[in-house]
N, C-alpha and C positions, 0 to 999 in steps of 0.2 A: 722288756717283752720283745721277743724275736719273731721272725716269720714262721717259726715252727713251734711256738709256744702260745697258742691262742688263748685269750681270756674267755672262759665259757659264758660270761655274762657281760659282754663288752659295751652294752648300751644301757646298762642299769641307770646311769645318771645322765643320759642324753635327753634332757627335758626340752620342751618347746622353747623355753627362754634361752637355753644354751644354743639351740639351732639358730635362733634369730640373732643372738649375740655373735655367733661365728660369722654369719653373713655380713652383719653390720661392721665387723672388724676389718672388712676389706673396703669399707667406704660406701656400701650400698645402703640406701634408706629403705628399710623394710616397713611394711604397713601393718604388720601383725597377722596377716593371713598365712596359714600354714596347713598344707595338705600332705599327709603321709601317703606315699605311693607304694605299690606292691613290690616289696623287695625283702628278702630274708637274709642273704649273706651280708649285705651292707644295709644301711638305712638311707632312704632316699625321700626327699621332701620337695614339694613345690612351694616356693617362698614368694609371697607377694611383695612387690616393690611399689613405692610411691612414684607415680608418673612414669612408669616403665613396665614392660611386660614382666611376668614372673620369671624367676630362675629356678633351675633344678639343682638342689644341693645334695651331694652324695657323700656320706660319712662312711669311711672305710673301717671294716672290722679289724680291730687291733690283733696283730699277730698273724694275719693271713698272708699279706704281701708285704715285702720290704719296700721302702721308698723307691729304690731303683727299679723294682718290678712294676710298681704303679706308674712311674714316669715312662717306662718303656711302652706301657699300654697307651698313655697319653700321646707319646710321640707317634705311635702307629696310627692312632685315630687322626692326628693332624696330617700325617703323610697321606692318608686316604682322602681326607677332605681337600688337601692341596691338589690332588689329581681329579677332583670333582666327583669322587665316589660319595654317595649320600650317607654320611655318618654325621654325628654331632660331637665334635671334639670339645674337650673342656675349655673354658675361658682361661685366658692368660692375663696376668698382671705382672708387669716388670719382668717378663720372660718366665714367670713361674705359673704352673698349673696345679700343683699340689700345695695346699695351704694348711696351716696349723692354727688352732685356737685352743690354748691350754693343752690338754692331752688328746685333742681331737685332730684327725687328719681328714681333710675334705676337699672336694672339687666342686666347681660350679659350671653349669652348662645352660645354654638357651633352652627354653621349652619348645618342643616340637611335637605336634599331635599326629594322630593317624589311627588306623584300625588294623586288625589282623588281616593278612593277605588271604585270598581265596585259593588255597593250594590245590583245589580240585579243578582249577582252570588252567589248561595247558599254556595259554598265553602268559598268565602270571608266572608260571614256572619257568618259561623261556626267559622272561624279563629278569627274574631272580637269578637264573643261570648266567646271564650276561653280566649282572652286577658282581656275582661271585667270581667270574673269570677276571674281571678288572681288579677286584679286591686281591685276588691271589697273585696277579702280576706285581702288585705293590708288595704283597707279603713275601714273594720270592726274591725281591731285590736285595734283602739283607736279612740276617737271622736275628732273633732275640738273643741277647747275651745274658740276661738275668732271669727271664721267665722260663718256666719248665717246659718239657716236652710231654706230649701224650704218650704214655708207655704202658705196656702190659703190666709191668711191675707196680707202677703207681696207681693206675685205675683198676687193676684187677687183683693182683696178688696181695698187695698191702691192704687194699680196701677189704677184700674178703677175709684176710687174716684178722683185721681189726674187729669185724663183725662177730667172728667166732671167739676170739680171745677175750673180748669185752663182755661176752655173755648176752648179746642181743638176740641170738637165735634161741627160741624156746628149746629146752632140753629134749623134749620128745621129738623135735624136728631137726636137731643138730646133726645126727648121722645122715639123714637124707640131704640136708643142705650141704654138708661138707662133701658128700659124694658127688652131688650134681655140680657144685662149684668146681671141684677138681676136674671133672670131665669137661665142663664148659671152658675152663682156662686152657685145657689141653687142646680143645678145638680152636680156640682163639690163636694159640701158638701155631697150629697147623695152617690156619688161614694166613697168618703173617708170613709163614715159610713159603706158602704157595705164591704169595704176592712178590716175594723177593725184596730187593732193595729199591724202595720207592722214595721219591723226593720228599723232604720235610721242609715246610715253609711256615711263615707266620700266618695264623688262622684267626678267624673270629672266635672259633672254639666252642660256641654254644648257640649255633645258628638255627634255633627252632622258631616257630611262627610267633611266639611271644616276644621275641627279640627283633622282629621285623615289623615296622609300621608302614601301612599303605595309605597313600592319599591319591587324589586324582592325577597327580603328577608322577606317581610311581612309588617305589619303596624307599625307605631309608633304614639303616641298621642302627640298633641301639645296644648298649651294654656289652662292651668289650672286656668285661672283668675276667672272663675265662680265656682270653687270648693266650695262645701258646703255640709252640712248634708242633707240627704233625702233618699227616698226609692230607691232600686236598679233599678227599672224599669225606673227611670228618665234617666239613661245612656243607656237604650236599645231602647226606643220607637223612638228616632230620627233616628235610622237606618232603619225605616220602612216607606214605601210610597206606594201610589196607592190605589186601591179598597180594600174593607175589606177582600176579599178572598186572594188577593195578600199579604196583610200585615200578614195574618194568616200564610201563608207559610213562609214568611220571618222571622216572629217571631219564628216559629218552628226551622228554621236553626240556628238562633242566640242562642236559648236556648239549642239546641243540643250541641253546643260548650261550652256554659256557664256552663252547668251541669256537664261537665267533671271536673270542678274545684270547683264548688260551688253550693249548693242547691239554688233553686229559689222558693220563696213562691208564689203559683199561685193566692193567694188573691190579689197580687199586680197588676194583670191584670185588676182589677176594676179601677185602677188609670190611666191607659194608656191614655185614651181620656181626662180625667180630667186634667192631666199634660199638654197635648197638648193645652187645653183651657187656662190654666193659662199662658203658654208661650205666646200665642197669645195676651192676655191682657197685660202682662208684657212687651212684645216687643214694643207694641205701646207706652206705658208709658216711656220706655227707650228712644225712639227717641224723644218724647216730652220733656223730662227732659234735653236732650242734645242739643236742637234746637239752642241755642245761640252759640254753638261751630260751626264755619263755615264749618267744615267737614260734618256736618249732613245735612243741606239743600242741599249741593252739591251732597251728596250720595243718599238722599231720597227725591227728589224734589216733588214727588207725595203725600207726607205725609199730607200736609195741604190743599189738594184738596178734595172737597166733595165726589168724586168718591171713594177715599180710605175708607172713613167712611161708605159709602154705602156698600162697599165690606166687611168691618168689621162686619156690622150688619148681612149680609148674612152668613159670615163665622161662627159667633157665633151661628146662628140658626142651621147651619150644625153640629156644635159641640154638641149642645143640643140633636139633634137627635142621634148622635153617642154615646153619654153617655147613653141615654135612651135605646139604643139597647143592651147594656150589653157588657161584655168583649169579646175580640177576641177569637174564638175557636181555639184550637191548632190542627194541622193536626194529623191524626192517625199515 
């Protein structure tokens, strides 16, 4: 099995006993308590230990990432933690962070709690901006050598082609979807052309509110599974929501904190709605490619209904208009 040949049902034999056996194989005394956590791409469990706090065990989807790519993610998390950026790197034993038990690949991490951040609070956004500025300073220090970059081809062209070629779009909606997809990708390319050559650095890659946990001490980032090379604004735009004027104010708060630690190239604002568009296309293709995994039909039962694809056409049209409107203005 290679990183490009995923098993459609990789967790069919991942039983509770196998999870506990894998953790025990590293010398931990498990107490039998096991809690499945919310995760679709991988499988993640809270594992109770005797006379010790629980651990988080992450079992990697076979065929998604090669070992070298997983280890780059682990090294990035450790580099962030070493500079006191609040992330939770995997535990190491004898210098190793990626473990094997039979045909399973897994990592272990300490359990850290928290709640979703209040993204309508400007002070929270400024604090998150500061953390992302620090994170990007580490991310810019060296490139990923094995993990991929965020590209129009991978997130847009190939993802859209897969949805059409594999027959996911209902026949009656295929002409409309194909047309709006082509137009949306054309606008994405135009946005990238207007931005010009912007810097690419190691990113969190999936920095939405579900991957940020907030405590009284502040935030910490979780789940670097989508870390890749790309423009800095990829880690900023998912913190924004609402109407254009609201997002402009939110972006101003994020950048106020970000610029305390790192310069931000304003040309990247041309990419904001383009990146949102690419995520929309890529997200649909991600679900489609995982549909044989029983967790996906259970979690996304609406995906193979015509209404979803009607909404996709409408959402892409809205994105075309947003990209044509130009970058968000920053507040004075």
